[in-house]
N, C-alpha and C positions, 0 to 999 in steps of 0.2 A: 873688291869685287872684281871678278874675272870672267871673261868669255872663255870657252873652251879652247885648249891649246891645239896646235895642228895635229898632234899625234891623237889627241882625243876626239878631234873632228873626224878623223879617219876611223876610229874606232866606233864613233856614233854612226857612221854610214853603214859599218858592218852590222851593227845592232838594228839599225832601221830596216836592213834588207831581210831580217827574219820575220817580218810582219806583214799582212796583207796590206795594211794601211799605216802610213808613217805614225800617225797620232798614237798607234797602239804601242809605240816605243816610248812614250812619255815618261813612265816610271823608271824603266832601265836608264834612260838618259839622265834623269834627276839623280839616280844613284851614282852615275859616271861623274856627274859635275860635283856632287859632294865628296866623292873620293879625291878629286883634284884639289879642291880648296878647303875640305874639312867641314863645309857647310854649304847650303845651297844659295849661292850669290844671286842677286837680282840681274846681274848682267848675264850670268850663265842661264838663267830661266829665260831671259830674252833671246838669247842664242839658241836654245833648244827649241823655242817657238819658231824661230826662222828655219830651223833645219827640218821641222816636222809639218810645218804649214799651218800652225795655229797661232792663237794670240798668247801673249805672255800671261794675260789674266787666266787663260785656261790652264797653262802650266802651274801657276800659283794656285788655282782652285784645286787641283789634283794634288799637288804636293802638300798643301797645308792640312789636308786630311789625315795625313800619316805623321805620328809623333817622331818617327826616325829621321824625318827630314827637318834639319835645323835652318831657320831662315836668317840666322844671325851667326856670327863667329862664336864658337865654343871651344873649350880646351881639347888638347890633344887626347885627352882621356875623358869620356863622358861616364860618370859614375852614377848608375841609378840604384837607389835603395828602395827596395819595396817595403811599404807600410800597410799593405792591405791585410785583411783579417788574419790569415794563417801566419804570416810573417810578424804581423802585429803582436799576436798571442805568443810568438816565440822569441820576441826581441827586437823585432824590426825598428820600432821607434827608438829604442835605446841605441841600436846600431847607427841609426841615422843621427842621433845626437852625438854619439862618439865621432862620426865622420865629419860633423860640423866642427868639432873641437881639433880634429887632427889636420884637417885642410884649412881651417880658418875662414870659411865661408859658409853662407846659409844656402839652403836649396834654392837653385837658380842661379847661383853665383859661379864665378870662375876665378881660380887663384890669379894672382898678379903676374906669376911667371907664365900664365897662359897654358899650364900643363893640364889642370883638372877643372871640370865642370861638375857641380854635385846637383843631382835631382832627386826628389820625393816622388816615387812613382806608384802607380796602381799595380795590380797583379801582374806578374811576369811569368805566371804559369809554372812556378816551382814550389807550389805549396807543400809538397811532401819533404822539401829540402830547406824549409824555413830555419832562420831567417836567410834570405837570399838576397844577392845583389848582382848587378851586371856592370861590366866595364866595356864600353863600345859594344854592348849587346853580347858579350861573352859571359857565360854564366859563372857564378861562384857560389857554392851552396853551403848551408849550416855555417855561416861565417861568424866566427867570434871576434871581439874586439882586437885580440892579438893576431888573428889572421888578417884582418882588415889593415892593421898596421904593417904587417909584412908585405901584403899586396901593394900598399902605396909606396913602401920603401923600394920594392922591386921595379915598380913603374918608373919611379924617379931615377933609379940607377940605369934603367934601360935593359934590365935582364929578363924581362918577360917577352919572349918571342911569341907567345901564343895571343898577345893582345896588340893587334896592329893600330895605327893612328885612326882616329875617328873618321868615318866615311869609307873605310875599307871593308867590303862585304866578305871577301874570301881571298886567299893567297893565290888561288889558281884561277885564271879566267877561261871560260869555255871557248874553244876555237872550233868554228864549223866552216866546212868548205861549201862552196856553191851546191854541190851535189848532195849535200847532207842536209840541206834545209828543206822542209816539207811543209805542205799547206800554207804557201804564202799568197795564194790567189785570193780575190775578194770573195767573201761567202756567197754572194749571189752567183758568182761564176763557177762554183764547185758543184759538180753533179755526182761526184763520189770522193771518198776520202783518198788523198793522194797516195798513201801508203798502199791501198787496195788497188789502185790503178798501175802503181809501179810493179805490184806483184803480178798483176795480170799480164803486164807487158813482158815482163821478164819470163813468165811461163810460156807466152806465145813465142817469143824468140827461141827459147829452149826447144819447142816443138817443131819450129821451122828448121832448126839445125839438125 
């Protein structure tokens, strides 16, 4: 378990600055912590609570609502195989059984090398592309047993650049300057949307010139 690193504390401060109240940054900071460690560690949640002025229980209560946040270590690659109705009718259960055999673990388990965690999941909104699975929430559609084997082999060899380690939401992080952040005053202090006020002020400055 780990608190946020100094670099991530600086990044957390930049994220918090985008919101009218620090508490509003809870979910983005949980994603930041999970990207750091691969899961949402207890110490990281306590650190987040300190940064935004709430309790650790409040951070836990928010994060535990969302399946994407893992409260315990998981594999580098979390493999979700959908077995809901559309995928089930198209071979989802058979694909999951095949995955169990290939990875040598049951759903909810992690391989001994720490590389894969396997999950049996509900609908992942890819019903027209059944049977479907996800690896770290990246989609793979109409997956055959042979395609699953190829995917696992590619991940083991490190040749899949399109699937980052668990916890990474995107390959590019949004950078906003102080002059690009809008609407960060508290709701009760807002008399008009910030973008309207800025447009009005710019128009007035143009007329004065």
